[in-house]
N, C-alpha and C positions, 0 to 999 in steps of 0.2 A: 763536195758542197753540202752546207747545211740544210737543214729542211726549213722552208719559209715559216712553217706553224710552230717552230721552236723559237721561244723567246729568251734571251739573256739580259739580265740587269746588269750593268756596269756601275759599280760604286767606287768612285776614285776622285780624291779632292784636287790632284793634278790635271788642269786642262789638257796638257799635253798628252799624259798618258792615257785619260779617258778619251780623248778624241781619236788617238792612234788605235786603241783597242776597238772602240766602235767602228772604225773604217774598216779594220781587219774583219771584224765580223760580219758586217753589212755587206762587203764584198763576197763573202762566202755563203751567202743566203739566209743569214739568220737575222730575227726580228729584234732590234736592240733597243732597250731602256737606258737612261742615263742619269746620274745623279751624282752630286758632289760631296754629300754628306749623309751619316748615318740615320738622323731623323727625317730628313727627306726621302731616304729610301724606305722608311717604315711606312710613309704615306703612300708611296708608289706600290708598296707590297699590298696594302689594303685596298687597291684599286686594281691590282694585276696579280696574275699568279705565274710569274715566270718559271721557265724550266730549268733555268740555273742562274747563279749568282757569283759574278766576278768580284770580289770584295779586297779593298785596300785595307791595311791594319792600321796605318798612322794616319789619322783624319782628326781634325779639331772637333771638340764638343763631344762627339761620341765616337770612339775608335772603333776598329773591326771587330774586335774580339768582343766588345759589350753589344754590338750590333748582331753578330753570329748568335750570342747568348740569348739575346730578345727573340730571334726568328725561331730558335730550337724550342723556346719555351711556349710557343704558340702553335696550338694544334692545327692552325690552318696554314702555317707556313713551314712548319717543322720538317716537312719530307722535301722542302726544296733543296738541292745539293749546293753547297757552297764551296767555291775554290778560292783560298786566299792567294792574292798574288802581291808581293810586298818586298820591299828592300831589306827586310829584316831575314837574315838567312842562317841565323843561329839555331842550333838544335832545340834549344828552349822554346823560341818562338813557334817553331813548327809543332813541337809536341803540345803546346799550348792550344793551337790552332785546332789539332786533331781531338784533343780532349773536349773542346766545346762543339765538336760535331762537324767539321769541315771534312769533305771527302778528297781533297787535293791541295797542294801547296805548291806556287810557281813564284821563283825568286827572280826579283828585278835585277838588272835589266833583263827583260823576258826575249824569248825568241819567237818570232811569228809563228813557226812551223810547231812549237812546243805548246802554244797557248791552243792553236788550233786541233791539235792532236789529244790535249788533256779536255777539252770542251766537248770534243766529238765522243770520247770515251765516256765520260760522266753522262751525257746526253742518251748514249746508247744504253747505259746501264741503267738511268731512269726509266726509259722506255721499256726496258724489260721488266723492272720491278712493277711499273704501272700494268703491262699485260699480266704479270701473275697475280698481282691483286684483284683484277678484276675476274681472272679465271678460279682464285679463290673465292670471291663473291658468288660466281656462278656455282662453283661445286657446292658452297654453302647453301644456297638457295635449293638446288637439285636434292640434298642431304634433308632440308628440312621438308621439302615437299614429299621426299619418300618417307620420311618420319609421320607426316601427317596422314599419308595413305594408309600406313601401317596402323595408325591410331584409329581410322575409320573403319578398317576391315577386323581388326582383332581388338579382343579386351584388351583395355589399357596395360595391364599388369603383363601381357603376354606380348603386347607390342613392344614395352620396355626391354623385356628380356630378348627379344629379336634385334632390337637396336643395339643393346649392350653387348651382347655376346653372339648374335647370329644364329640361336638355337632356342628351342624352349621344351624342356623335358616332359614327358607324360608324369601325370600325377594321379595318384588315389586321393579321392576327397571323401571323407566319411560322412559328413553331414550336409546334404545338399536336398532343396527341393526343386523338382521339376515340373514343367506344365507345358501342355500342348494345348494351342487355341486353333480350330480348324473352322474355316467356314462353312456352313452349311448349303449343300447342294450347289456348290462352287462349280464343280466340274460338269454337272448337267447343264446349266445355265450359261456358262461361258461360252459356249459353241455358238449361242444365239446373239451375243453381244460383240460390238466392233472391239478389235484388239486394244485401239487408243483408250477407248473407255475402261476397259478390263484392266489394263495397266495402271490408269489414272486411279481407279478405284481401290486397287490393291496399295499402290504407293500411299494414297492418303490413309487407309485403315492402318497400315502397318508403320507409318509415321506417328500416328496416334498412340499406337502401342508401344512404340520406341520411348517416346516421352514418358509415359506411364512407368515402363521399366526402369529407366534411369532414375524416375523420383523413388522408387521403392528399392534402389541400390541391387536391381536385378540385371542381368547380363542376356541380351538377346543373342542366341547361339546362331540360329540359321533359320530361313524360311525354305519350307519345302512345298512348291507350288503355292496353294492356299493355306498351307498350315504355318502356325507361329510357334517356335520352340525357344523357350527361355528359361533361365533357372536363376537361384541366388544361392551362394555359398562357392561358387566357381567363376574365376579361379582365385578369388580372394574369400577367405573364410567368412562367415557371417552368422553369429548365434540366432539372430532372428529369421533365418533362411524361410522357414515355413510360414511366418506371419508375413513377411514381405511378399512372398509369391502369391499368397492368397489375397493379400490386399490388391496387388496389382491385376490379377485375374479378375477380381470384383470390378475394379476401376475399368478394365478393357469392356467388360460386358456393359456397363455403365454408358462408356463412351459411344460404344457402337448403337445402344439404345437411343441415345441423345442424337446421334448422327442420322439414325433412321427418321427423324422427325421432319428433315428438309431435304434430305439427300434424293438424288434423282432415283436411285436403286436401294431399296431395304434388304440388308442383309442380317444374318444371325450367325451365331457361333456356338460351338460345343467346347467346352472347357475340361480338361483332365489334369488333376494334380497328384503327385507322389513324392514322398521324401525317403532318402536312403544314402547309400553310397555309390559312387561311380568313378570311372576313369575319364580323364579329360587329357587332350593333347592334340598336338598338330597331326594332321593327316595329308597326305600328297606331297609331291617334290616341287613339280614347276608351279601348281596353283594351290597352294597351302589353305587349308580350312582347319580352325579350331573348332573340334567337335567334342561331344561326351558320348560315353558308352557304358552299358551295362544294364542290368535288370531293373535299375530304377528309372532309367528311361523308358524302357519297354512297358512298364506298368503304367507309368504316365500315360503313354500312348493308349493303353487300354481304358484307363479311366475316362479319356476323352472319347473313345469310340462307344461308351456306355452311358456316357452324359446324355442330357438332353438339351434343345436349343436355347440358348441364353441361360444356361445354368452352369455353376462350377461344381464337377463331380470330383470329390477327393477321396483317397484310399484311406484304410483304417490307421495304416501309420501316420499320415498327416494328422488324421483326426485326433490321435493320441497326443499329439504334440500341441494341439490348438484347441481342444474342447472347451477348455475353461476360459478362453477368450472370443470365441465366436458361436453364433447360433447355427447349429446344423439340424438337418432332418435325415434320419437314418433311412436308407433304402432296404429293400430287399436283397440278399446275397444274391450275387450274380454268378452265373459260370464263365469263368474268363479263361480263354484259350491258354493252355499251358499253366494255367495258376489254380484250376479247380474253383470251388465256391469262395467268392471274395466279398467281404462287406464294404459298402461305399456310403458315401454321405453328401447330400448336397448343402451348400453354403446358402443359408436363407437370405442373406443380405444382398445376394446376387440374382434371385429369382425374379425376373421380369415377366410381364404380360407380353 
């Protein structure tokens, strides 16, 4: 028995044959639509989406071949399977039908069992194809969701390498500028604040920092508690890496200064910047993290430790790259752990009261 949800359109100019086919199909549980010519069939197709079409070839005005061609050229109807049912039993007639896109061919006078078997087969195939299409759409949606997640978690170039090849090889980057931004006194104050308020504050501040980083073609690498680590020149090389990072660092200080005017809680940051080479790559197996390693990162961290609240402290290396473009104030040399006496400079534009 057919599925009552399955609809078959019968296009046949012979009242006898059309009525016979309709009665056979109705008795076996199918929903049946009928018409006696091609143009009427097109109107029926505009209003309905049958699961199968039984189509005669020899009809006045528009024959079955022409109707089939019209159906297959229309993206709304081209996937409807067409079975020709005709008194033309020559090989050429059948080949023409298959070339136009029919899926089967029944020769008149037809046998009831044959009609039912061929209809059931094509309806089953159509159902399987529909299920496969839905599964493909679902898989595509899942693939897109996975790609979007990778693009949110990793730098875009890294995400693309993972999407295309499933891996991202570590690389040495020669010219990179790294910046640490650390919230002053956060650890001490955090114990006295509600967890929800604390997370909301960090989220709002780091979201603002993210927007600034993107504006200056910088890449946020990670947050470590209340510390924000970003750089420029990784994973895409950038000739203006030092300038971009210093401009971003300056704007982050200004952003926080302006936020403090109306915020419930006022925060300050120390900022440290250094330029050099480093290695970047994925670490971890189940939970991958794109991270940066090397002396450049360590020195940037030391620059932040020896900075002052709401100041951008840069190393002599970064200063040498930018001394002609920005105004700096030289500080006294500072004894840095593992580095000895190190020269440092404050970016004047970022010094705020």
